[in-house]
C-alpha positions as CSV (number, residue, x, y, z in Angstrom):
1,M,155.6,81.6,11.4
2,L,153.9,78.4,10.7
3,E,155.9,76.6,13.3
4,V,154.9,79.3,15.9
5,E,151.2,78.8,15.0
6,E,151.6,75.0,15.3
7,R,153.2,75.4,18.7
8,T,150.6,77.8,19.8
9,Q,147.9,75.4,18.7
10,W,149.7,72.6,20.5
11,A,150.0,74.7,23.6
12,L,146.3,75.7,23.5
13,R,145.4,72.0,23.1
14,L,147.6,71.1,26.1
15,K,146.0,74.0,28.1
16,K,142.5,72.7,27.2
17,E,143.5,69.1,28.3
18,I,144.9,70.4,31.5
19,D,141.7,72.4,32.1
20,D,139.7,69.3,31.3
21,W,141.7,67.2,33.7
22,T,141.4,69.9,36.4
23,G,137.6,69.9,35.9
24,L,137.6,66.2,36.1
25,D,139.7,66.3,39.3
26,L,137.2,68.7,40.9
27,H,134.4,66.5,39.8
28,L,136.1,63.4,41.2
29,Q,136.7,65.2,44.5
30,R,133.0,66.0,44.7
31,L,132.1,62.4,43.9
32,D,134.6,61.2,46.5
33,E,133.0,63.5,49.1
34,E,129.5,62.3,48.2
35,L,130.7,58.7,48.4
36,K,132.0,59.3,51.9
37,Q,128.7,60.9,53.0
38,R,126.7,58.0,51.5
39,T,129.0,55.5,53.1
40,A,128.5,57.1,56.5
41,W,124.8,57.2,55.9
42,A,124.8,53.5,54.9
43,L,126.8,52.6,58.0
44,K,124.3,54.5,60.1
45,L,121.4,52.7,58.5
46,Q,123.2,49.3,59.0
47,K,123.6,50.1,62.7
48,E,119.9,51.0,63.0
49,L,119.0,47.8,61.2
50,E,121.1,45.8,63.6
51,E,119.4,47.5,66.5
52,L,115.9,46.9,65.0
53,N,116.8,43.2,64.4
54,A,117.9,42.8,68.0
55,Q,114.6,44.4,69.2
56,F,112.7,42.1,66.8
57,E,114.5,39.1,68.3
58,E,113.8,40.2,71.9
59,R,110.1,40.8,71.1
60,T,109.8,37.5,69.2
61,A,111.3,35.7,72.3
62,W,108.9,37.6,74.5
63,A,105.9,36.7,72.3
64,L,106.9,33.0,72.2
65,E,107.1,33.1,76.0
66,L,103.7,34.6,76.2
67,D,102.4,31.9,73.9
68,R,103.9,29.2,76.1
69,Q,102.4,30.8,79.2
70,L,99.0,31.0,77.4
71,E,99.2,27.3,76.5
72,T,100.1,26.5,80.2
73,R,97.2,28.6,81.5
74,T,94.8,27.1,78.9
75,T,95.8,23.6,80.1
76,Q,95.4,24.5,83.7
77,T,92.0,26.1,83.0
78,Q,90.9,22.9,81.2
79,Q,92.0,20.8,84.2
80,L,90.3,23.0,86.7
81,T,87.1,23.0,84.6
82,K,87.2,19.2,84.5
83,A,87.7,19.1,88.2
84,L,84.9,21.5,88.8
85,D,82.6,19.4,86.6
86,E,83.6,16.3,88.5
87,L,82.5,18.1,91.7
88,A,79.2,19.3,90.3
89,W,77.4,16.6,92.3
90,A,78.4,18.3,95.5
91,G,76.5,21.5,94.7
92,P,73.0,20.3,95.5
93,L,74.3,18.6,98.7
94,D,76.0,21.8,99.8
95,R,72.8,23.8,99.2
96,R,70.8,21.2,101.1
97,F,73.0,20.8,104.2
98,H,74.9,24.1,104.3
99,K,72.8,25.9,106.9
100,S,72.7,22.9,109.3
101,L,76.4,22.1,108.9
102,S,77.4,25.8,109.4
103,S,75.3,25.8,112.6
104,A,76.9,22.6,113.8
105,I,80.4,23.9,113.2
106,R,79.6,27.2,115.1
107,L,78.2,25.1,118.0
108,I,81.4,22.9,118.1
109,Q,83.6,26.0,118.0
110,R,81.7,27.6,120.9
111,I,82.0,24.4,122.9
112,R,85.7,24.2,122.1
113,N,86.3,27.8,123.1
114,R,84.6,27.2,126.5
115,L,86.8,24.2,127.2
116,K,90.0,26.2,126.6
């Protein structure tokens, strides 16, 4: 009888180990499924990050181009301001002679139109 009890105990221990391994197997299967889901999620995030990085690069290039254009416009504005300042002496002369010069030009245009 003792041998039967020992074998029964041994069989029960084996059954418990098998049950434990079965439980572990189910747990590993769940973990594997979770790993697959998280991997898919990580790949999706990586793709989104790559797209955002590409947009960032495009926008950075656009901003740098705007900065270059602003620099060019600023230089042009400074040059035009300098040229305008250099021509400031002509303002009083224009105000002084504008009416008489305009009248003379209109008179010349009328004469020229009659000669045609």
